[in-house]
C-alpha positions in Angstrom: -163.9 77.3 47.9 -161.9 80.5 47.2 -163.2 83.9 46.4 -162.1 83.7 42.7 -164.5 80.8 42.2 -167.8 82.8 43.1 -167.9 83.9 39.4 -169.1 80.4 38.6 -172.6 81.4 39.7 -172.9 84.1 37.1 -171.5 81.8 34.5 -174.3 79.2 35.2 -177.0 81.8 35.3 -175.9 83.3 32.1 -175.4 79.9 30.3 -178.9 78.9 31.4 -180.4 82.0 30.1 -178.7 81.7 26.7 -179.6 78.0 26.4 -183.1 78.3 28.0 -182.0 75.8 30.8 -183.7 76.7 34.1 -181.7 74.0 35.8 -178.5 76.0 35.1 -180.0 79.2 36.1 -181.3 77.7 39.4 -177.9 76.1 40.2 -176.3 79.5 39.5 -178.8 81.3 41.9 -178.0 78.9 44.6 -174.4 79.9 44.4 -175.4 83.6 44.4 -177.5 82.9 47.6 -174.7 81.1 49.2 -172.4 84.1 48.7 -175.1 86.2 50.3 -175.2 84.0 53.3 -171.4 84.3 53.7 -171.4 88.1 53.3 -174.2 88.3 55.8 -172.4 86.2 58.5 -169.3 88.3 59.0 -168.8 91.4 61.2 -167.8 93.7 58.4 -170.4 92.4 55.9 -167.6 91.2 53.6 -166.4 87.7 52.7 -163.0 86.2 53.5 -160.7 84.7 50.9 -161.6 80.9 51.5 -164.6 79.2 52.9 -165.1 75.7 53.9 -168.3 73.7 53.3 -169.3 71.2 55.8 -172.1 68.5 55.9 -173.0 68.7 59.5 -175.9 70.9 59.0 -178.9 68.7 58.6 -182.2 70.1 57.1 -185.8 69.1 57.6 -189.2 70.7 57.3 -189.3 71.5 61.1 -185.6 72.3 61.5 -184.2 74.9 59.1 -180.4 74.8 58.3 -178.3 77.6 60.1 -175.8 78.8 57.4 -173.2 79.5 60.2 -173.2 75.7 60.8 -172.5 74.7 57.1 -170.2 77.4 55.9 -167.1 78.5 57.6 -164.5 81.1 56.8 -161.0 79.6 56.9 -159.1 82.8 55.6 -160.5 86.1 56.8 -158.6 88.4 54.4 -160.7 90.5 52.0 -158.8 91.4 48.8 -161.5 93.5 47.1 -162.3 90.8 44.5 -165.4 91.3 42.1 -166.5 87.7 41.6 -169.4 87.7 44.1 -170.7 91.0 42.7 -170.5 89.6 39.3 -172.6 86.6 40.1 -175.1 88.9 42.0 -175.2 91.0 38.8 -176.3 88.1 36.7 -178.7 86.9 39.4 -180.4 90.3 39.4 -180.7 90.3 35.6 -182.2 86.8 35.6 -184.8 87.3 38.4 -185.2 91.0 39.0 -185.2 90.1 42.7 -184.1 93.3 44.6 -182.3 91.5 47.2 -179.3 91.1 44.8 -179.1 94.8 44.4 -179.5 95.2 48.2 -176.6 92.7 48.8 -174.4 94.6 46.2 -175.0 97.9 47.9 -174.4 96.6 51.3 -171.1 95.2 50.2 -170.3 98.5 48.4 -171.0 100.5 51.8 -168.8 98.0 53.6 -166.0 98.4 51.2 -166.3 102.1 51.5 -166.4 101.9 55.3 -163.5 99.3 56.0 -161.3 99.5 52.8 -161.3 103.1 51.7 -158.2 105.3 52.4 -157.2 108.8 51.4 -155.6 107.5 48.2 -157.9 104.6 47.1 -159.1 101.2 48.5 -157.1 98.7 50.5 -157.5 95.1 51.2 -158.2 94.2 54.8 -156.9 91.3 57.0 -159.9 90.0 58.9 -163.5 90.4 57.8 -164.6 89.2 61.3 -162.7 92.0 63.1 -164.7 95.2 64.2 -162.3 97.4 62.2 -161.5 94.8 59.4 -158.3 93.9 61.1 -156.3 96.5 59.5 -155.3 97.5 56.0 -152.5 95.8 54.1 -151.7 98.8 51.6 -152.5 96.9 48.5 -155.0 98.0 45.8 -155.5 96.0 42.7 -156.7 97.5 39.4 -159.8 95.3 39.3 -161.2 97.4 42.2 -162.1 100.0 39.6 -162.3 97.7 36.5 -164.6 95.2 38.0 -165.8 95.8 41.5 -167.1 99.4 41.0 -168.4 98.4 37.5 -170.6 95.7 38.7 -172.0 97.8 41.6 -172.8 100.3 39.0 -174.4 97.9 36.5 -176.5 96.1 38.9 -178.3 99.3 39.7 -178.4 100.5 36.0 -182.0 100.4 34.6 -182.1 98.7 31.0 -185.0 98.5 28.7 -186.3 95.0 27.7 -185.0 95.7 24.2 -181.4 96.0 25.4 -181.7 92.5 26.8 -182.8 91.0 23.4 -179.8 89.4 21.7 -180.8 90.9 18.2 -181.3 94.3 19.5 -178.0 94.1 21.6 -176.0 93.0 18.5 -177.3 96.1 16.7 -176.7 98.3 19.5 -173.1 97.2 19.9 -172.4 97.5 16.2 -173.7 101.1 16.0 -171.9 101.9 19.3 -168.6 100.4 18.0 -168.8 102.3 14.7 -169.4 105.6 16.6 -166.5 104.9 19.0 -164.2 104.2 16.1 -165.1 107.4 14.3 -164.7 109.4 17.5 -161.3 107.8 18.3 -160.1 108.3 14.7 -160.8 112.0 14.9 -159.3 112.3 18.3 -156.1 110.5 17.2 -155.9 112.6 14.0 -156.4 115.9 15.9 -153.9 114.9 18.6 -151.2 114.0 16.0 -151.8 117.2 14.1 -151.8 119.3 17.3 -148.7 117.7 18.8 -146.8 117.1 15.5 -145.5 113.9 16.7 -146.1 110.6 15.0 -146.3 107.2 16.8 -143.0 106.0 15.2 -141.2 109.1 16.6 -142.8 108.7 20.0 -141.6 105.0 20.2 -138.1 106.0 19.0 -138.2 108.6 21.8 -139.4 106.0 24.5 -136.7 103.6 23.4 -133.7 106.2 23.3 -135.0 108.8 25.6 -133.9 111.4 23.3 -135.9 114.5 23.7 -134.3 116.1 20.5 -136.0 113.6 18.3 -139.5 114.1 19.7 -141.3 117.4 18.9 -144.0 116.9 21.5 -141.5 117.2 24.4 -144.1 118.6 26.8 -146.2 115.4 26.5 -143.5 112.6 26.3 -142.3 110.6 29.4 -138.9 108.9 29.3 -139.7 105.3 29.7 -137.9 102.0 28.9 -139.4 100.6 25.8 -139.6 97.0 27.2 -141.7 98.3 30.1 -143.8 100.3 27.8 -144.6 97.4 25.6 -145.2 95.0 28.7 
């Protein structure tokens, strides 16, 4: 199982909550708990890119199963992926069990300890090495868009009314209207202040012609194909 697949736990939990199917919720929680076991078994407190499941770990009432005998990390790289945190977020919202918050916070502390650099966060090469095995000088945009987002959201207190579908729809509608009005005013003010229309700005980007753009202080010469991509 690869790191990208851990999001499935959150999907099962959310699907079970929406359809009132506790079987789906429980299955999603089992994935969340498996992720917790994987994170707990490494030196850094972070999980590797790939894990292998085995069937050699037998369970019985008198002989509890040791997770280290059933789950093995086969690729120790940690690439700062958010999927486990996403599943823990949904697990906490479904159960209010504080362990999911604790796991998310421990993961965040580990990321801060082993992945942080002077200019951002870097992937590490070995989650079972004392120092993370070294950094590989790569930071994906999802570190901020998803990893830190879920760390924040799982610790965010929300009122029961916000979890009600009807109230949430109304809240989102009002929020979107306010956001649209704010954005409209901001854009209008910016265009009046800079005296530069969108069409002129695009023409400037495509031709890199400063004489055609009256907001020269704010325009940056870029290739239009790169800009659109």
